[in-house]
NULUMRO-280779 format. One record per residue (C-alpha): residue in one letter; x, y, z. Coordinates in nm, 2 decimals, padded with zeros to 4 digits. Example, Ala and Ser with C-alpha at 12.3 -4.5 7.8 and 13.67 -1.06 7.14 Angstrom:
segu type->a&px->01.23&py->-00.45&pz->00.78 $
segu type->s&px->01.37&py->-00.11&pz->00.71 $
***
This chain:
segu type->m&px->01.19&py->-03.24&pz->-04.09 $
segu type->k&px->00.82&py->-03.16&pz->-04.12 $
segu type->p&px->00.66&py->-02.98&pz->-03.82 $
segu type->k&px->00.44&py->-03.17&pz->-03.58 $
segu type->p&px->00.06&py->-03.15&pz->-03.64 $
segu type->c&px->-00.10&py->-02.89&pz->-03.41 $
segu type->v&px->-00.38&py->-02.99&pz->-03.16 $
segu type->l&px->-00.61&py->-02.76&pz->-02.97 $
segu type->l&px->-00.73&py->-02.91&pz->-02.64 $
segu type->v&px->-01.02&py->-02.75&pz->-02.44 $
segu type->e&px->-01.04&py->-02.90&pz->-02.09 $
segu type->d&px->-01.13&py->-02.70&pz->-01.78 $
segu type->d&px->-01.00&py->-02.96&pz->-01.54 $
segu type->v&px->-00.65&py->-02.81&pz->-01.52 $
segu type->e&px->-00.48&py->-03.12&pz->-01.39 $
segu type->r&px->-00.63&py->-03.35&pz->-01.65 $
segu type->g&px->-00.57&py->-03.10&pz->-01.92 $
segu type->r&px->-00.20&py->-03.08&pz->-01.84 $
segu type->a&px->-00.17&py->-03.46&pz->-01.83 $
segu type->m&px->-00.33&py->-03.48&pz->-02.17 $
segu type->a&px->-00.11&py->-03.20&pz->-02.31 $
segu type->r&px->00.20&py->-03.38&pz->-02.18 $
segu type->a&px->00.10&py->-03.70&pz->-02.34 $
segu type->f&px->00.00&py->-03.54&pz->-02.68 $
segu type->s&px->00.32&py->-03.33&pz->-02.69 $
segu type->k&px->00.53&py->-03.65&pz->-02.77 $
segu type->r&px->00.38&py->-03.64&pz->-03.12 $
segu type->f&px->00.20&py->-03.32&pz->-03.16 $
segu type->e&px->00.22&py->-02.95&pz->-03.08 $
segu type->c&px->-00.06&py->-02.92&pz->-02.82 $
segu type->l&px->-00.22&py->-02.60&pz->-02.68 $
segu type->h&px->-00.43&py->-02.65&pz->-02.37 $
segu type->l&px->-00.70&py->-02.40&pz->-02.29 $
segu type->s&px->-00.88&py->-02.42&pz->-01.96 $
segu type->t&px->-01.15&py->-02.17&pz->-02.03 $
segu type->i&px->-01.39&py->-02.15&pz->-02.32 $
segu type->g&px->-01.34&py->-01.77&pz->-02.34 $
segu type->d&px->-00.99&py->-01.82&pz->-02.48 $
segu type->v&px->-01.13&py->-02.04&pz->-02.77 $
segu type->p&px->-01.24&py->-01.77&pz->-03.02 $
segu type->a&px->-00.89&py->-01.62&pz->-03.04 $
segu type->a&px->-00.73&py->-01.96&pz->-03.08 $
segu type->l&px->-00.97&py->-02.06&pz->-03.36 $
segu type->r&px->-00.87&py->-01.76&pz->-03.56 $
segu type->e&px->-00.54&py->-01.95&pz->-03.62 $
segu type->d&px->-00.58&py->-02.18&pz->-03.92 $
segu type->h&px->-00.30&py->-02.43&pz->-03.84 $
segu type->w&px->-00.50&py->-02.67&pz->-03.62 $
segu type->g&px->-00.51&py->-03.03&pz->-03.73 $
segu type->a&px->-00.75&py->-03.13&pz->-03.46 $
segu type->v&px->-00.97&py->-02.98&pz->-03.19 $
segu type->i&px->-01.05&py->-03.18&pz->-02.88 $
segu type->a&px->-01.30&py->-03.07&pz->-02.62 $
segu type->n&px->-01.46&py->-03.21&pz->-02.30 $
segu type->c&px->-01.84&py->-03.22&pz->-02.34 $
segu type->g&px->-01.90&py->-03.10&pz->-01.98 $
segu type->l&px->-01.72&py->-02.77&pz->-01.94 $
segu type->a&px->-01.78&py->-02.54&pz->-01.65 $
segu type->n&px->-02.04&py->-02.26&pz->-01.62 $
segu type->g&px->-02.30&py->-02.44&pz->-01.84 $
segu type->c&px->-02.07&py->-02.45&pz->-02.14 $
segu type->t&px->-02.01&py->-02.77&pz->-02.35 $
segu type->g&px->-01.75&py->-02.90&pz->-02.58 $
segu type->v&px->-02.01&py->-02.93&pz->-02.84 $
segu type->e&px->-02.01&py->-02.55&pz->-02.86 $
segu type->v&px->-01.64&py->-02.55&pz->-02.91 $
segu type->l&px->-01.67&py->-02.80&pz->-03.19 $
segu type->q&px->-01.95&py->-02.61&pz->-03.36 $
segu type->a&px->-01.73&py->-02.31&pz->-03.37 $
segu type->a&px->-01.44&py->-02.52&pz->-03.50 $
segu type->q&px->-01.67&py->-02.67&pz->-03.77 $
segu type->e&px->-01.76&py->-02.32&pz->-03.89 $
segu type->t&px->-01.41&py->-02.17&pz->-03.88 $
segu type->l&px->-01.17&py->-02.47&pz->-03.93 $
segu type->p&px->-01.33&py->-02.70&pz->-04.18 $
segu type->r&px->-01.01&py->-02.90&pz->-04.23 $
segu type->a&px->-00.96&py->-02.98&pz->-03.86 $
segu type->f&px->-01.07&py->-03.31&pz->-03.71 $
segu type->r&px->-01.32&py->-03.27&pz->-03.42 $
segu type->i&px->-01.30&py->-03.50&pz->-03.11 $
segu type->v&px->-01.53&py->-03.48&pz->-02.81 $
segu type->y&px->-01.53&py->-03.69&pz->-02.49 $
segu type->s&px->-01.76&py->-03.71&pz->-02.19 $
segu type->e&px->-01.80&py->-03.89&pz->-01.86 $
segu type->g&px->-02.04&py->-04.18&pz->-01.92 $
segu type->h&px->-02.01&py->-04.21&pz->-02.30 $
segu type->s&px->-02.30&py->-04.38&pz->-02.47 $
segu type->e&px->-02.41&py->-04.47&pz->-02.82 $
segu type->s&px->-02.68&py->-04.20&pz->-02.81 $
segu type->f&px->-02.41&py->-03.94&pz->-02.72 $
segu type->r&px->-02.19&py->-04.06&pz->-03.01 $
segu type->r&px->-02.48&py->-04.04&pz->-03.25 $
segu type->d&px->-02.58&py->-03.69&pz->-03.13 $
segu type->a&px->-02.22&py->-03.57&pz->-03.15 $
segu type->q&px->-02.19&py->-03.69&pz->-03.51 $
segu type->r&px->-02.53&py->-03.54&pz->-03.60 $
segu type->i&px->-02.47&py->-03.20&pz->-03.44 $
segu type->v&px->-02.10&py->-03.13&pz->-03.51 $
segu type->q&px->-02.01&py->-03.43&pz->-03.73 $
segu type->s&px->-01.75&py->-03.53&pz->-03.48 $
segu type->h&px->-01.48&py->-03.76&pz->-03.60 $
segu type->f&px->-01.44&py->-03.95&pz->-03.27 $
segu type->t&px->-01.61&py->-03.97&pz->-02.94 $
segu type->t&px->-01.50&py->-04.15&pz->-02.63 $
segu type->d&px->-01.55&py->-04.20&pz->-02.26 $
segu type->a&px->-01.33&py->-04.00&pz->-02.02 $
segu type->a&px->-01.39&py->-04.26&pz->-01.75 $
segu type->q&px->-01.22&py->-04.55&pz->-01.92 $
segu type->p&px->-00.88&py->-04.65&pz->-01.78 $
segu type->d&px->-00.66&py->-04.57&pz->-02.09 $
segu type->f&px->-00.86&py->-04.27&pz->-02.19 $
segu type->i&px->-00.56&py->-04.04&pz->-02.27 $
segu type->g&px->-00.39&py->-04.32&pz->-02.46 $
segu type->v&px->-00.69&py->-04.39&pz->-02.67 $
segu type->l&px->-00.71&py->-04.02&pz->-02.77 $
segu type->e&px->-00.34&py->-04.01&pz->-02.85 $
segu type->r&px->-00.36&py->-04.32&pz->-03.08 $
segu type->t&px->-00.67&py->-04.18&pz->-03.24 $
segu type->l&px->-00.50&py->-03.85&pz->-03.31 $
segu type->g&px->-00.20&py->-04.04&pz->-03.46 $
segu type->t&px->-00.43&py->-04.23&pz->-03.69 $
segu type->l&px->-00.63&py->-03.93&pz->-03.81 $
segu type->l&px->-00.33&py->-03.70&pz->-03.85 $
segu type->e&px->-00.10&py->-03.95&pz->-04.01 $
segu type->p&px->00.08&py->-03.79&pz->-04.30 $
segu type->p&px->-00.04&py->-03.92&pz->-04.64 $
segu type->s&px->00.20&py->-04.14&pz->-04.83 $
segu type->l&px->00.31&py->-04.00&pz->-05.16 $
segu type->e&px->00.40&py->-04.35&pz->-05.29 $
segu type->i&px->00.16&py->-04.46&pz->-05.56 $
segu type->p&px->00.12&py->-04.84&pz->-05.62 $
segu type->p&px->00.16&py->-04.96&pz->-05.98 $
segu type->d&px->-00.12&py->-05.09&pz->-06.20 $
segu type->l&px->-00.38&py->-04.86&pz->-06.05 $
segu type->p&px->-00.74&py->-04.89&pz->-06.17 $
segu type->a&px->-00.91&py->-04.59&pz->-06.32 $
segu type->i&px->-01.12&py->-04.39&pz->-06.07 $
segu type->q&px->-01.43&py->-04.45&pz->-06.28 $
segu type->t&px->-01.46&py->-04.80&pz->-06.13 $
segu type->d&px->-01.49&py->-04.66&pz->-05.78 $
segu type->v&px->-01.40&py->-04.35&pz->-05.58 $
segu type->w&px->-01.32&py->-04.53&pz->-05.25 $
segu type->i&px->-00.97&py->-04.59&pz->-05.13 $
segu type->g&px->-00.91&py->-04.76&pz->-04.79 $
segu type->r&px->-00.61&py->-04.57&pz->-04.67 $
segu type->a&px->-00.78&py->-04.30&pz->-04.46 $
segu type->p&px->-00.93&py->-04.40&pz->-04.12 $
segu type->m&px->-01.25&py->-04.20&pz->-04.20 $
segu type->t&px->-01.29&py->-04.40&pz->-04.53 $
segu type->r&px->-01.24&py->-04.73&pz->-04.35 $
segu type->e&px->-01.49&py->-04.64&pz->-04.08 $
segu type->f&px->-01.75&py->-04.53&pz->-04.34 $
segu type->l&px->-01.71&py->-04.84&pz->-04.55 $
segu type->s&px->-01.74&py->-05.06&pz->-04.24 $
segu type->a&px->-02.07&py->-04.88&pz->-04.15 $
segu type->l&px->-02.18&py->-04.91&pz->-04.51 $
segu type->r&px->-02.12&py->-05.29&pz->-04.50 $
segu type->v&px->-02.32&py->-05.32&pz->-04.18 $
segu type->a&px->-02.61&py->-05.13&pz->-04.33 $
segu type->a&px->-02.59&py->-05.34&pz->-04.64 $
segu type->e&px->-02.64&py->-05.66&pz->-04.44 $
segu type->t&px->-02.98&py->-05.54&pz->-04.29 $
segu type->d&px->-03.32&py->-05.52&pz->-04.45 $
segu type->g&px->-03.40&py->-05.16&pz->-04.36 $
segu type->p&px->-03.38&py->-04.84&pz->-04.56 $
segu type->v&px->-03.05&py->-04.66&pz->-04.58 $
segu type->y&px->-03.01&py->-04.28&pz->-04.62 $
segu type->i&px->-02.67&py->-04.13&pz->-04.69 $
segu type->y&px->-02.58&py->-03.76&pz->-04.70 $
segu type->g&px->-02.27&py->-03.55&pz->-04.76 $
segu type->e&px->-02.12&py->-03.27&pz->-04.95 $
segu type->p&px->-02.15&py->-03.23&pz->-05.33 $
segu type->g&px->-01.91&py->-03.45&pz->-05.52 $
segu type->a&px->-01.81&py->-03.66&pz->-05.22 $
segu type->g&px->-01.92&py->-03.99&pz->-05.38 $
segu type->k&px->-02.28&py->-04.04&pz->-05.25 $
segu type->t&px->-02.40&py->-04.21&pz->-05.57 $
segu type->r&px->-02.10&py->-04.44&pz->-05.58 $
segu type->a&px->-02.16&py->-04.53&pz->-05.21 $
segu type->g&px->-02.52&py->-04.61&pz->-05.29 $
segu type->i&px->-02.41&py->-04.83&pz->-05.58 $
segu type->t&px->-02.16&py->-05.01&pz->-05.35 $
segu type->l&px->-02.43&py->-05.06&pz->-05.09 $
segu type->c&px->-02.68&py->-05.21&pz->-05.34 $
segu type->q&px->-02.41&py->-05.44&pz->-05.47 $
segu type->w&px->-02.32&py->-05.56&pz->-05.12 $
segu type->r&px->-02.69&py->-05.61&pz->-05.03 $
segu type->r&px->-02.75&py->-05.82&pz->-05.34 $
segu type->e&px->-02.45&py->-06.03&pz->-05.25 $
segu type->w&px->-02.57&py->-06.07&pz->-04.89 $
segu type->k&px->-02.92&py->-06.18&pz->-05.01 $
segu type->a&px->-02.77&py->-06.42&pz->-05.26 $
segu type->r&px->-02.58&py->-06.59&pz->-04.98 $
segu type->g&px->-02.91&py->-06.64&pz->-04.80 $
segu type->s&px->-02.87&py->-06.34&pz->-04.57 $
segu type->p&px->-02.62&py->-06.51&pz->-04.33 $
segu type->g&px->-02.60&py->-06.35&pz->-03.99 $
segu type->a&px->-02.90&py->-06.14&pz->-04.07 $
segu type->i&px->-02.95&py->-05.85&pz->-03.83 $
segu type->a&px->-03.31&py->-05.85&pz->-03.69 $
segu type->s&px->-03.35&py->-05.48&pz->-03.77 $
segu type->g&px->-03.72&py->-05.48&pz->-03.81 $
segu type->g&px->-03.68&py->-05.24&pz->-04.10 $
segu type->a&px->-03.47&py->-04.99&pz->-03.88 $
segu type->v&px->-03.34&py->-04.69&pz->-04.07 $
segu type->s&px->-02.97&py->-04.64&pz->-04.12 $
segu type->i&px->-02.83&py->-04.29&pz->-04.17 $
segu type->l&px->-02.47&py->-04.25&pz->-04.28 $
segu type->r&px->-02.26&py->-03.95&pz->-04.37 $
segu type->v&px->-02.02&py->-03.97&pz->-04.66 $
segu type->p&px->-01.68&py->-03.82&pz->-04.55 $
segu type->s&px->-01.56&py->-03.53&pz->-04.75 $
segu type->l&px->-01.23&py->-03.54&pz->-04.94 $
segu type->r&px->-01.06&py->-03.31&pz->-04.68 $
segu type->e&px->-01.14&py->-03.57&pz->-04.41 $
segu type->r&px->-00.96&py->-03.84&pz->-04.60 $
segu type->p&px->-00.62&py->-03.68&pz->-04.70 $
segu type->q&px->-00.45&py->-04.02&pz->-04.69 $
segu type->d&px->-00.66&py->-04.12&pz->-04.99 $
segu type->l&px->-00.60&py->-03.81&pz->-05.20 $
segu type->p&px->-00.26&py->-03.90&pz->-05.37 $
segu type->v&px->-00.40&py->-04.23&pz->-05.49 $
segu type->l&px->-00.74&py->-04.07&pz->-05.60 $
segu type->a&px->-00.54&py->-03.81&pz->-05.80 $
segu type->a&px->-00.33&py->-04.08&pz->-05.96 $
segu type->r&px->-00.64&py->-04.28&pz->-06.05 $
segu type->c&px->-00.80&py->-03.97&pz->-06.21 $
segu type->l&px->-00.49&py->-03.93&pz->-06.43 $
segu type->v&px->-00.50&py->-04.31&pz->-06.51 $
segu type->g&px->-00.86&py->-04.28&pz->-06.62 $
segu type->h&px->-00.79&py->-03.98&pz->-06.84 $
segu type->g&px->-00.49&py->-04.15&pz->-07.00 $
segu type->n&px->-00.70&py->-04.46&pz->-07.08 $
segu type->e&px->-00.97&py->-04.24&pz->-07.24 $
segu type->i&px->-00.73&py->-04.07&pz->-07.48 $
segu type->g&px->-00.51&py->-04.37&pz->-07.53 $
segu type->e&px->-00.19&py->-04.21&pz->-07.39 $
segu type->v&px->00.05&py->-04.28&pz->-07.10 $
segu type->p&px->-00.11&py->-04.13&pz->-06.79 $
segu type->r&px->00.04&py->-03.81&pz->-06.66 $
segu type->r&px->00.18&py->-03.82&pz->-06.30 $
segu type->l&px->00.21&py->-03.56&pz->-06.03 $
segu type->c&px->00.55&py->-03.46&pz->-05.89 $
segu type->p&px->00.57&py->-03.47&pz->-05.50 $
segu type->r&px->00.55&py->-03.09&pz->-05.47 $
segu type->a&px->00.23&py->-03.08&pz->-05.68 $
segu type->t&px->00.08&py->-03.36&pz->-05.46 $
segu type->e&px->00.17&py->-03.17&pz->-05.15 $
segu type->e&px->00.01&py->-02.85&pz->-05.29 $
segu type->l&px->-00.31&py->-03.05&pz->-05.36 $
segu type->l&px->-00.31&py->-03.18&pz->-05.00 $
segu type->g&px->-00.31&py->-02.82&pz->-04.88 $
segu type->r&px->-00.65&py->-02.74&pz->-05.04 $
segu type->d&px->-00.99&py->-02.75&pz->-04.88 $
segu type->w&px->-01.18&py->-02.94&pz->-05.16 $
segu type->f&px->-01.53&py->-02.81&pz->-05.09 $
segu type->g&px->-01.61&py->-02.96&pz->-05.43 $
segu type->n&px->-01.45&py->-03.29&pz->-05.33 $
segu type->v&px->-01.37&py->-03.56&pz->-05.59 $
segu type->v&px->-01.55&py->-03.37&pz->-05.86 $
segu type->e&px->-01.33&py->-03.06&pz->-05.80 $
segu type->l&px->-01.02&py->-03.28&pz->-05.78 $
segu type->h&px->-01.10&py->-03.42&pz->-06.12 $
segu type->g&px->-01.16&py->-03.08&pz->-06.27 $
segu type->v&px->-00.83&py->-02.94&pz->-06.13 $
segu type->l&px->-00.63&py->-03.23&pz->-06.27 $
segu type->m&px->-00.79&py->-03.21&pz->-06.61 $
segu type->r&px->-00.70&py->-02.84&pz->-06.64 $
segu type->a&px->-00.35&py->-02.92&pz->-06.53 $
segu type->v&px->-00.32&py->-03.19&pz->-06.80 $
segu type->l&px->-00.41&py->-02.93&pz->-07.06 $
segu type->r&px->-00.15&py->-02.69&pz->-06.93 $
segu type->v&px->00.14&py->-02.94&pz->-06.93 $
segu type->g&px->00.10&py->-03.03&pz->-07.30 $
segu type->p&px->00.33&py->-03.32&pz->-07.40 $
segu type->r&px->00.51&py->-03.33&pz->-07.06 $
segu type->q&px->00.45&py->-03.64&pz->-06.85 $
segu type->v&px->00.50&py->-03.48&pz->-06.51 $
segu type->i&px->00.26&py->-03.22&pz->-06.36 $
segu type->e&px->00.45&py->-02.96&pz->-06.16 $
segu type->a&px->00.30&py->-02.75&pz->-05.88 $
segu type->v&px->00.30&py->-02.44&pz->-06.11 $
segu type->d&px->00.08&py->-02.63&pz->-06.36 $
segu type->l&px->-00.21&py->-02.66&pz->-06.11 $
segu type->p&px->-00.49&py->-02.39&pz->-06.15 $
segu type->q&px->-00.50&py->-02.16&pz->-05.85 $
segu type->d&px->-00.86&py->-02.05&pz->-05.86 $
segu type->r&px->-01.04&py->-02.26&pz->-05.60 $
segu type->s&px->-01.41&py->-02.32&pz->-05.59 $
segu type->p&px->-01.67&py->-02.34&pz->-05.45 $
segu type->a&px->-01.60&py->-02.09&pz->-05.18 $
segu type->w&px->-01.65&py->-02.17&pz->-04.81 $
segu type->r&px->-01.96&py->-02.00&pz->-04.67 $
segu type->p&px->-02.00&py->-02.09&pz->-04.30 $
segu type->s&px->-02.34&py->-01.92&pz->-04.25 $
segu type->q&px->-02.49&py->-02.10&pz->-04.55 $
segu type->y&px->-02.33&py->-02.43&pz->-04.43 $
segu type->a&px->-02.48&py->-02.39&pz->-04.09 $
segu type->k&px->-02.83&py->-02.31&pz->-04.23 $
segu type->d&px->-02.82&py->-02.61&pz->-04.46 $
segu type->a&px->-02.69&py->-02.83&pz->-04.17 $
segu type->g&px->-02.99&py->-02.73&pz->-03.95 $
segu type->q&px->-03.24&py->-02.81&pz->-04.22 $
segu type->r&px->-03.06&py->-03.13&pz->-04.31 $
segu type->d&px->-03.07&py->-03.24&pz->-03.95 $
segu type->c&px->-03.45&py->-03.18&pz->-03.94 $
segu type->l&px->-03.50&py->-03.40&pz->-04.25 $
segu type->l&px->-03.28&py->-03.68&pz->-04.13 $
segu type->r&px->-03.48&py->-03.69&pz->-03.80 $
segu type->q&px->-03.80&py->-03.71&pz->-04.01 $
segu type->l&px->-03.66&py->-03.99&pz->-04.23 $
segu type->r&px->-03.54&py->-04.18&pz->-03.92 $
segu type->a&px->-03.88&py->-04.16&pz->-03.76 $
segu type->a&px->-04.09&py->-04.21&pz->-04.08 $
segu type->g&px->-03.87&py->-04.47&pz->-04.25 $
segu type->t&px->-03.99&py->-04.38&pz->-04.60 $
segu type->v&px->-03.97&py->-04.06&pz->-04.81 $
segu type->s&px->-04.35&py->-04.06&pz->-04.85 $
segu type->c&px->-04.42&py->-04.07&pz->-04.48 $
segu type->a&px->-04.15&py->-03.81&pz->-04.41 $
segu type->a&px->-04.31&py->-03.58&pz->-04.67 $
segu type->r&px->-04.63&py->-03.61&pz->-04.48 $
segu type->l&px->-04.45&py->-03.51&pz->-04.16 $
segu type->e&px->-04.31&py->-03.21&pz->-04.35 $
segu type->g&px->-04.65&py->-03.12&pz->-04.49 $
segu type->c&px->-04.54&py->-03.12&pz->-04.86 $
segu type->s&px->-04.56&py->-03.34&pz->-05.16 $
segu type->r&px->-04.32&py->-03.64&pz->-05.21 $
segu type->s&px->-04.17&py->-03.47&pz->-05.52 $
segu type->n&px->-04.10&py->-03.15&pz->-05.34 $
segu type->y&px->-03.95&py->-03.34&pz->-05.05 $
segu type->i&px->-03.72&py->-03.53&pz->-05.28 $
segu type->r&px->-03.60&py->-03.20&pz->-05.43 $
segu type->l&px->-03.53&py->-03.07&pz->-05.08 $
segu type->m&px->-03.33&py->-03.39&pz->-05.01 $
segu type->r&px->-03.13&py->-03.34&pz->-05.32 $
segu type->r&px->-03.05&py->-02.98&pz->-05.24 $
segu type->l&px->-02.93&py->-03.08&pz->-04.89 $
segu type->g&px->-02.72&py->-03.37&pz->-05.02 $
segu type->i&px->-02.94&py->-03.66&pz->-04.89 $
segu type->m&px->-03.03&py->-03.97&pz->-05.09 $
segu type->r&px->-03.20&py->-04.31&pz->-05.03 $
segu type->a&px->-02.90&py->-04.53&pz->-05.09 $
segu type->d&px->-03.06&py->-04.88&pz->-05.09 $
segu type->v&px->-03.27&py->-04.80&pz->-05.40 $
segu type->v&px->-02.99&py->-04.65&pz->-05.62 $
segu type->a&px->-02.98&py->-04.80&pz->-05.97 $
segu type->d&px->-02.64&py->-04.85&pz->-06.12 $
segu type->p&px->-02.62&py->-04.58&pz->-06.40 $
segu type->a&px->-02.33&py->-04.76&pz->-06.56 $
segu type->l&px->-02.13&py->-04.44&pz->-06.54 $
segu type->e&px->-01.85&py->-04.38&pz->-06.79 $
segu type->g&px->-01.58&py->-04.13&pz->-06.83 $
segu type->a&px->-01.64&py->-03.78&pz->-06.69 $
segu type->e&px->-02.00&py->-03.88&pz->-06.60 $
segu type->a&px->-01.85&py->-04.07&pz->-06.31 $
segu type->f&px->-01.76&py->-03.74&pz->-06.16 $
segu type->t&px->-02.07&py->-03.54&pz->-06.24 $
segu type->e&px->-02.28&py->-03.82&pz->-06.09 $
segu type->a&px->-02.04&py->-03.89&pz->-05.80 $
segu type->g&px->-02.22&py->-03.65&pz->-05.56 $
***
């Protein structure tokens, strides 16, 4: 029997914290902390599947501080924050500042039940069963198994059915170009239908974050299988397949290089197995790159947040560049370095083969 996922709860209302911990303990191992001073020691443990915090903690502290620390030390953990009097602006700010995976209102009647169900969805173990007749990954990098993927694709569909500019951002190799191509295709189809149900956006700017591969573990087994299908098609051979232990080993990695890194790892494993059809865990390369650098990540996140605010206010890159006081070309280079792109003007590069992965970010 596999161990229960571990959840760290930070709630200074002792009675409510105990009630939440009791409810969560049915499906998870839950540690309840009532003071923020105990958080640093707990975060040094790397087994947390999710960190949950009350936004309004005592003594001027906030749950956002807790999640910022979790973001820097536990990149694989899902981050959840709740508050009294939840609003859309609070949700947006939480996503912008700490890239929260869920926000909710502590005042709603079934608040604890909502959190328990959300945890169950986010921490659902990935299925190792692979459906037959998989398409090669070159056709698309999106799989709808993971809740974060479904949420992103839903937001992408909403953005596609408006007339405003759309900016997307994310880590290298996460699939930003593919997301842009998908958005442009959906927008063309929406306009071809005569823009039914058009949202009167007045050109409002949409900003979406592409989830990283470690935030969509339920997608990884199928993504890996599709990588191998694509390689088999390219060389005209029966695709290799992963044994369950190899898939579980891949699920334990951080994937800071996302889909691009996954593709590279699998191609190196294929070379190692030779004529064998099944890739074992020992065939997987053990060197993992790129390395996690929390301070550089925080620095880039702050600069990215500034640019996203400029783009939301200005609407266009040219106007945002004027706010920044630089040329448009330099602003675009800065956007690229920080993983930001204008998604609604992406041209389909008709990617083929390995180019689908080098261009996926």
